[in-house]
GUTOR-822254 format. One record per residue (C-alpha): residue in three letters; y, x, z. Coordinates in Angstrom, 3 decimals, m for minus. Layout:
<pt aa="ALA" v="Y" u="X" w="Z"/>
...
END
This chain:
<pt aa="MET" v="0.000" u="0.000" w="0.000"/>
<pt aa="ASP" v="3.304" u="1.586" w="m1.095"/>
<pt aa="VAL" v="6.601" u="1.358" w="0.799"/>
<pt aa="SER" v="8.039" u="m1.535" w="m1.241"/>
<pt aa="GLU" v="4.843" u="m3.527" w="m0.710"/>
<pt aa="LYS" v="5.003" u="m2.913" w="3.050"/>
<pt aa="ILE" v="8.642" u="m3.999" w="3.248"/>
<pt aa="HIS" v="7.884" u="m7.089" w="1.161"/>
<pt aa="GLU" v="5.023" u="m7.944" w="3.534"/>
<pt aa="GLN" v="7.287" u="m7.636" w="6.575"/>
<pt aa="LEU" v="9.989" u="m9.774" w="4.957"/>
<pt aa="LYS" v="7.453" u="m12.550" w="4.438"/>
<pt aa="LYS" v="6.203" u="m12.089" w="8.003"/>
<pt aa="SER" v="9.806" u="m12.514" w="9.220"/>
<pt aa="GLY" v="10.158" u="m15.796" w="7.326"/>
<pt aa="VAL" v="12.563" u="m14.615" w="4.610"/>
<pt aa="THR" v="12.499" u="m17.065" w="1.687"/>
<pt aa="LEU" v="15.702" u="m16.165" w="m0.202"/>
<pt aa="ALA" v="16.805" u="m12.817" w="m1.620"/>
<pt aa="ALA" v="20.012" u="m11.826" w="m3.433"/>
<pt aa="SER" v="20.146" u="m8.433" w="m5.106"/>
<pt aa="LEU" v="22.041" u="m5.966" w="m7.236"/>
<pt aa="PRO" v="19.764" u="m3.140" w="m8.448"/>
<pt aa="ASP" v="19.709" u="0.382" w="m7.087"/>
<pt aa="ASP" v="16.907" u="2.605" w="m8.392"/>
<pt aa="TRP" v="15.623" u="3.283" w="m4.863"/>
<pt aa="VAL" v="15.283" u="m0.437" w="m4.010"/>
<pt aa="ALA" v="14.383" u="m1.578" w="m7.547"/>
<pt aa="PRO" v="10.593" u="m1.617" w="m6.870"/>
<pt aa="LEU" v="11.179" u="m3.913" w="m3.882"/>
<pt aa="ILE" v="13.468" u="m6.153" w="m5.954"/>
<pt aa="ASP" v="10.819" u="m6.395" w="m8.688"/>
<pt aa="ARG" v="8.173" u="m7.344" w="m6.142"/>
<pt aa="ILE" v="10.390" u="m10.056" w="m4.622"/>
<pt aa="ALA" v="11.278" u="m11.407" w="m8.080"/>
<pt aa="ALA" v="7.568" u="m11.797" w="m8.831"/>
<pt aa="ASP" v="6.895" u="m13.670" w="m5.571"/>
<pt aa="ASN" v="7.026" u="m17.425" w="m6.210"/>
<pt aa="THR" v="7.342" u="m18.118" w="m2.463"/>
<pt aa="MET" v="10.763" u="m16.406" w="m2.362"/>
<pt aa="ARG" v="13.868" u="m17.560" w="m4.250"/>
<pt aa="HIS" v="15.474" u="m14.540" w="m5.938"/>
<pt aa="VAL" v="19.124" u="m14.555" w="m7.053"/>
<pt aa="ARG" v="20.496" u="m11.665" w="m9.129"/>
<pt aa="VAL" v="24.224" u="m11.041" w="m8.623"/>
<pt aa="ALA" v="26.953" u="m9.139" w="m10.482"/>
<pt aa="ARG" v="28.698" u="m7.832" w="m7.334"/>
<pt aa="GLU" v="27.259" u="m6.906" w="m3.950"/>
<pt aa="ALA" v="29.835" u="m9.119" w="m2.202"/>
<pt aa="GLU" v="28.237" u="m12.102" w="m3.954"/>
<pt aa="ALA" v="24.921" u="m11.261" w="m2.271"/>
<pt aa="VAL" v="26.679" u="m11.201" w="1.101"/>
<pt aa="ALA" v="28.253" u="m14.604" w="0.367"/>
<pt aa="ILE" v="24.945" u="m16.165" w="m0.747"/>
<pt aa="CYS" v="23.089" u="m14.959" w="2.344"/>
<pt aa="SER" v="25.937" u="m16.027" w="4.630"/>
<pt aa="GLY" v="25.774" u="m19.517" w="3.151"/>
<pt aa="ALA" v="21.986" u="m19.550" w="3.533"/>
<pt aa="PHE" v="22.431" u="m19.032" w="7.271"/>
<pt aa="PHE" v="24.243" u="m22.361" w="7.588"/>
<pt aa="GLY" v="21.380" u="m24.037" w="5.762"/>
<pt aa="GLY" v="18.835" u="m22.605" w="8.194"/>
<pt aa="VAL" v="17.336" u="m20.335" w="5.509"/>
<pt aa="ARG" v="16.308" u="m16.770" w="6.308"/>
<pt aa="SER" v="17.565" u="m14.466" w="3.594"/>
<pt aa="VAL" v="18.016" u="m10.820" w="2.637"/>
<pt aa="ALA" v="20.610" u="m9.023" w="0.512"/>
<pt aa="LEU" v="19.389" u="m5.895" w="m1.285"/>
<pt aa="MET" v="21.699" u="m3.212" w="m2.621"/>
<pt aa="GLY" v="22.407" u="0.495" w="m2.809"/>
<pt aa="ALA" v="24.591" u="2.515" w="m0.473"/>
<pt aa="THR" v="27.499" u="2.417" w="m2.939"/>
<pt aa="GLY" v="27.220" u="m1.371" w="m3.032"/>
<pt aa="LEU" v="27.416" u="m1.550" w="0.743"/>
<pt aa="LEU" v="30.596" u="0.524" w="0.695"/>
<pt aa="THR" v="32.183" u="m1.808" w="m1.866"/>
<pt aa="CYS" v="31.682" u="m4.971" w="0.222"/>
<pt aa="THR" v="32.653" u="m3.796" w="3.708"/>
<pt aa="GLY" v="35.799" u="m5.917" w="3.442"/>
<pt aa="GLU" v="33.740" u="m9.086" w="3.036"/>
<pt aa="LEU" v="31.370" u="m8.060" w="5.807"/>
<pt aa="ALA" v="34.306" u="m7.448" w="8.160"/>
<pt aa="THR" v="36.442" u="m10.497" w="7.350"/>
<pt aa="LEU" v="33.583" u="m12.971" w="6.830"/>
<pt aa="ASN" v="30.597" u="m11.873" w="8.886"/>
<pt aa="LEU" v="32.177" u="m9.934" w="11.741"/>
<pt aa="ARG" v="35.250" u="m12.129" w="12.024"/>
<pt aa="HIS" v="33.274" u="m15.389" w="12.085"/>
<pt aa="GLN" v="30.023" u="m13.990" w="13.572"/>
<pt aa="ILE" v="27.895" u="m15.037" w="10.590"/>
<pt aa="PRO" v="24.653" u="m13.028" w="10.569"/>
<pt aa="VAL" v="23.483" u="m11.471" w="7.326"/>
<pt aa="PHE" v="20.386" u="m9.333" w="6.779"/>
<pt aa="LEU" v="20.820" u="m6.351" w="4.430"/>
<pt aa="ILE" v="18.370" u="m3.806" w="3.061"/>
<pt aa="VAL" v="20.326" u="m0.824" w="1.747"/>
<pt aa="SER" v="19.132" u="2.463" w="0.246"/>
<pt aa="GLN" v="20.313" u="5.492" w="2.212"/>
<pt aa="ARG" v="21.532" u="7.582" w="m0.684"/>
<pt aa="GLY" v="22.920" u="11.098" w="m0.468"/>
<pt aa="SER" v="20.168" u="12.392" w="1.804"/>
<pt aa="ILE" v="18.707" u="15.874" w="1.427"/>
<pt aa="ASP" v="15.947" u="14.531" w="m0.834"/>
<pt aa="ASP" v="18.408" u="12.734" w="m3.137"/>
<pt aa="HIS" v="19.032" u="15.004" w="m6.121"/>
<pt aa="ARG" v="21.841" u="12.889" w="m7.591"/>
<pt aa="ILE" v="24.880" u="14.993" w="m6.653"/>
<pt aa="TYR" v="27.273" u="12.055" w="m7.082"/>
<pt aa="GLN" v="25.552" u="10.298" w="m4.154"/>
<pt aa="GLU" v="26.611" u="13.046" w="m1.722"/>
<pt aa="VAL" v="29.696" u="11.204" w="m0.448"/>
<pt aa="GLN" v="27.660" u="8.092" w="0.316"/>
<pt aa="GLY" v="25.272" u="10.245" w="2.318"/>
<pt aa="ARG" v="28.079" u="11.608" w="4.482"/>
<pt aa="ARG" v="30.096" u="8.410" w="4.914"/>
<pt aa="THR" v="27.766" u="5.395" w="5.050"/>
<pt aa="ILE" v="26.503" u="5.756" w="8.635"/>
<pt aa="PRO" v="29.928" u="6.726" w="10.096"/>
<pt aa="LEU" v="31.390" u="3.658" w="8.352"/>
<pt aa="LEU" v="28.749" u="1.367" w="9.870"/>
<pt aa="GLN" v="29.499" u="2.864" w="13.275"/>
<pt aa="ALA" v="33.259" u="2.483" w="12.816"/>
<pt aa="TYR" v="32.845" u="m1.221" w="11.990"/>
<pt aa="ASP" v="30.296" u="m1.608" w="14.804"/>
<pt aa="PHE" v="27.743" u="m3.006" w="12.357"/>
<pt aa="PRO" v="24.240" u="m3.124" w="13.885"/>
<pt aa="TYR" v="21.840" u="m1.062" w="11.761"/>
<pt aa="HIS" v="18.313" u="0.322" w="11.891"/>
<pt aa="ILE" v="17.258" u="3.346" w="9.804"/>
<pt aa="VAL" v="13.654" u="3.368" w="8.604"/>
<pt aa="ASN" v="12.579" u="6.910" w="7.694"/>
<pt aa="LYS" v="8.791" u="6.600" w="7.715"/>
<pt aa="PRO" v="6.398" u="3.964" w="6.350"/>
<pt aa="ASP" v="4.856" u="3.406" w="9.793"/>
<pt aa="GLU" v="8.289" u="2.419" w="11.151"/>
<pt aa="ILE" v="8.584" u="m0.590" w="8.827"/>
<pt aa="PRO" v="6.688" u="m3.019" w="11.129"/>
<pt aa="THR" v="8.945" u="m2.158" w="14.105"/>
<pt aa="ILE" v="11.744" u="m4.397" w="12.844"/>
<pt aa="PRO" v="9.984" u="m7.789" w="13.099"/>
<pt aa="ASP" v="8.284" u="m6.833" w="16.387"/>
<pt aa="ALA" v="11.481" u="m5.652" w="18.074"/>
<pt aa="TYR" v="13.447" u="m8.571" w="16.698"/>
<pt aa="GLU" v="10.917" u="m11.160" w="17.873"/>
<pt aa="THR" v="10.989" u="m9.557" w="21.328"/>
<pt aa="CYS" v="14.762" u="m10.014" w="21.419"/>
<pt aa="ARG" v="14.368" u="m13.657" w="20.353"/>
<pt aa="ARG" v="11.856" u="m14.233" w="23.159"/>
<pt aa="ILE" v="14.220" u="m12.618" w="25.691"/>
<pt aa="LEU" v="16.965" u="m14.939" w="24.481"/>
<pt aa="ARG" v="14.789" u="m18.040" w="24.878"/>
<pt aa="GLU" v="13.657" u="m16.993" w="28.364"/>
<pt aa="CYS" v="17.262" u="m16.403" w="29.449"/>
<pt aa="VAL" v="18.404" u="m19.761" w="28.041"/>
<pt aa="ALA" v="15.749" u="m21.452" w="30.176"/>
<pt aa="LEU" v="17.521" u="m20.029" w="33.243"/>
<pt aa="LEU" v="21.003" u="m21.230" w="32.224"/>
<pt aa="ARG" v="21.607" u="m23.781" w="34.939"/>
<pt aa="PRO" v="24.114" u="m24.137" w="37.792"/>
<pt aa="GLY" v="23.244" u="m22.034" w="40.835"/>
<pt aa="THR" v="21.225" u="m19.380" w="38.993"/>
<pt aa="PRO" v="22.498" u="m15.889" w="39.885"/>
<pt aa="GLY" v="23.386" u="m13.649" w="36.943"/>
<pt aa="SER" v="20.863" u="m11.060" w="38.133"/>
<pt aa="ALA" v="17.980" u="m13.509" w="37.548"/>
<pt aa="LEU" v="18.577" u="m13.501" w="33.787"/>
<pt aa="PHE" v="18.707" u="m9.703" w="33.636"/>
<pt aa="GLU" v="15.503" u="m9.379" w="35.651"/>
<pt aa="ARG" v="13.655" u="m11.861" w="33.431"/>
<pt aa="ALA" v="14.941" u="m10.162" w="30.272"/>
<pt aa="LEU" v="13.682" u="m6.791" w="31.513"/>
<pt aa="GLU" v="10.297" u="m8.329" w="32.355"/>
<pt aa="VAL" v="9.903" u="m9.681" w="28.819"/>
<pt aa="ALA" v="10.923" u="m6.332" w="27.283"/>
<pt aa="SER" v="8.427" u="m4.543" w="29.543"/>
<pt aa="GLU" v="5.614" u="m6.938" w="28.645"/>
<pt aa="ALA" v="6.237" u="m6.165" w="24.957"/>
<pt aa="GLY" v="6.237" u="m2.401" w="25.555"/>
<pt aa="HIS" v="9.982" u="m1.975" w="25.055"/>
<pt aa="ALA" v="11.149" u="m1.312" w="28.627"/>
<pt aa="ASP" v="12.484" u="2.149" w="27.731"/>
<pt aa="ARG" v="14.489" u="0.685" w="24.816"/>
<pt aa="PHE" v="15.966" u="m2.336" w="26.571"/>
<pt aa="MET" v="19.798" u="m2.368" w="26.431"/>
<pt aa="GLY" v="20.038" u="1.236" w="25.271"/>
<pt aa="ALA" v="18.179" u="4.519" w="25.469"/>
<pt aa="GLY" v="18.482" u="7.458" w="27.856"/>
<pt aa="GLU" v="21.834" u="7.820" w="29.586"/>
<pt aa="GLY" v="23.326" u="5.175" w="27.296"/>
<pt aa="ARG" v="21.310" u="2.326" w="28.850"/>
<pt aa="VAL" v="23.248" u="m0.467" w="30.542"/>
<pt aa="LYS" v="21.984" u="m2.849" w="33.222"/>
<pt aa="PHE" v="23.144" u="m6.207" w="31.904"/>
<pt aa="VAL" v="22.024" u="m8.674" w="29.248"/>
<pt aa="GLY" v="25.156" u="m10.804" w="28.909"/>
<pt aa="HIS" v="28.372" u="m12.141" w="30.393"/>
<pt aa="CYS" v="30.643" u="m15.152" w="30.539"/>
<pt aa="ILE" v="33.513" u="m15.729" w="28.107"/>
<pt aa="GLY" v="36.928" u="m17.119" w="29.029"/>
<pt aa="LEU" v="40.482" u="m15.884" w="28.688"/>
<pt aa="GLU" v="38.906" u="m12.444" w="28.390"/>
<pt aa="LEU" v="35.896" u="m11.596" w="26.240"/>
<pt aa="ASN" v="33.919" u="m10.334" w="29.249"/>
<pt aa="GLU" v="34.275" u="m12.392" w="32.418"/>
<pt aa="PRO" v="32.105" u="m13.047" w="35.476"/>
<pt aa="PRO" v="29.535" u="m14.160" w="36.308"/>
<pt aa="TYR" v="27.827" u="m11.181" w="34.642"/>
<pt aa="LEU" v="24.142" u="m11.281" w="33.732"/>
<pt aa="ALA" v="23.570" u="m7.931" w="35.385"/>
<pt aa="LYS" v="21.278" u="m6.155" w="37.786"/>
<pt aa="GLY" v="22.137" u="m7.007" w="41.382"/>
<pt aa="TYR" v="24.907" u="m9.469" w="40.437"/>
<pt aa="GLY" v="24.528" u="m12.433" w="42.748"/>
<pt aa="GLU" v="27.386" u="m14.730" w="41.724"/>
<pt aa="PRO" v="25.834" u="m18.022" w="40.496"/>
<pt aa="LEU" v="26.414" u="m19.750" w="37.186"/>
<pt aa="GLU" v="28.410" u="m22.997" w="37.204"/>
<pt aa="ILE" v="28.867" u="m26.048" w="34.982"/>
<pt aa="GLY" v="31.543" u="m25.212" w="32.421"/>
<pt aa="ASN" v="30.635" u="m21.527" w="32.110"/>
<pt aa="VAL" v="30.438" u="m20.227" w="28.531"/>
<pt aa="VAL" v="27.779" u="m17.530" w="28.491"/>
<pt aa="ALA" v="26.987" u="m14.874" w="25.875"/>
<pt aa="ILE" v="23.404" u="m13.580" w="25.958"/>
<pt aa="GLU" v="22.897" u="m10.379" w="23.963"/>
<pt aa="PRO" v="19.522" u="m8.620" w="24.368"/>
<pt aa="LYS" v="19.125" u="m5.377" w="22.415"/>
<pt aa="LEU" v="16.441" u="m2.738" w="21.913"/>
<pt aa="ALA" v="17.540" u="0.806" w="21.015"/>
<pt aa="PHE" v="15.463" u="3.250" w="18.974"/>
<pt aa="THR" v="16.595" u="6.848" w="19.505"/>
<pt aa="GLY" v="17.672" u="8.409" w="16.227"/>
<pt aa="LEU" v="17.166" u="5.147" w="14.333"/>
<pt aa="GLY" v="19.537" u="2.462" w="15.596"/>
<pt aa="ALA" v="19.251" u="m0.825" w="17.472"/>
<pt aa="VAL" v="17.803" u="m4.306" w="17.042"/>
<pt aa="GLY" v="19.417" u="m7.196" w="18.872"/>
<pt aa="ILE" v="20.495" u="m10.807" w="18.919"/>
<pt aa="GLU" v="23.383" u="m12.694" w="20.496"/>
<pt aa="ASN" v="24.222" u="m16.357" w="21.032"/>
<pt aa="SER" v="26.762" u="m18.178" w="23.198"/>
<pt aa="TYR" v="26.100" u="m21.289" w="25.303"/>
<pt aa="LEU" v="28.066" u="m23.806" w="27.314"/>
<pt aa="ILE" v="26.460" u="m24.777" w="30.618"/>
<pt aa="GLY" v="26.832" u="m28.555" w="30.680"/>
<pt aa="PRO" v="25.681" u="m31.195" w="33.174"/>
<pt aa="ASP" v="22.597" u="m31.867" w="31.033"/>
<pt aa="GLY" v="21.735" u="m28.231" w="30.365"/>
<pt aa="PRO" v="22.892" u="m25.422" w="28.054"/>
<pt aa="VAL" v="24.495" u="m26.256" w="24.710"/>
<pt aa="GLN" v="24.313" u="m23.587" w="21.986"/>
<pt aa="LEU" v="27.751" u="m22.868" w="20.510"/>
<pt aa="THR" v="26.793" u="m20.329" w="17.827"/>
<pt aa="GLY" v="24.717" u="m20.573" w="14.613"/>
<pt aa="ALA" v="21.678" u="m22.789" w="14.122"/>
<pt aa="THR" v="19.256" u="m19.903" w="13.522"/>
<pt aa="GLU" v="18.904" u="m16.313" w="14.711"/>
<pt aa="GLU" v="18.707" u="m14.510" w="11.387"/>
<pt aa="PRO" v="18.761" u="m10.697" w="11.799"/>
<pt aa="VAL" v="21.592" u="m8.408" w="10.753"/>
<pt aa="VAL" v="20.154" u="m5.095" w="9.558"/>
<pt aa="ALA" v="21.531" u="m2.418" w="7.262"/>
END
């Protein structure tokens, strides 16, 4: 099984049914495989920004999608990603070739190799670099763990629950899945919280943090944001916001939890 076949398999496993693409020779075999799959709708675009727009719209229809492009294409649509997806918190899943690496003999790709990752970091785009074929299955597994953490935390969103209870349960779920050492960071960069309340400030108490005993109340707006960090690769995570109402939590963000990966 070659790399494109493995990625295609994991996309299907993750429930992706729509793909929008603009060819790059490194992702062309994957695009060809998707185009031949009658269980996935494939849309060819003329500009990479169109792929971003199609997949953003698919999110609102509850459809899991992927945009495929080269590194140059990613650089050309950072404006759309910033003003549409970051500004309005619309998730979009991208697969992008990492051009300009030491094994890329096209000299004109050198700038992309030096600038793509720093640009993603500057925009604070979540990304996960896959360097080896055996790393391909880590994305669905890590992502599904984050989704389970989110669901478990939502079940605890009720008045009187201390913020520490959500953190402790989140850590338990991560540990059960074998991701305890990746939960909310790696090494010295790990943090001991899984979310916070939102008000006049972006981060307000009660905090969903280790040892934080202040209880949740009706009317709190809570952001839950579990993440798993892979040293040298990047991070996988999910975030949703909820209002604690008299009848339970009400989700305020998107209808699905489609991943954002570049």
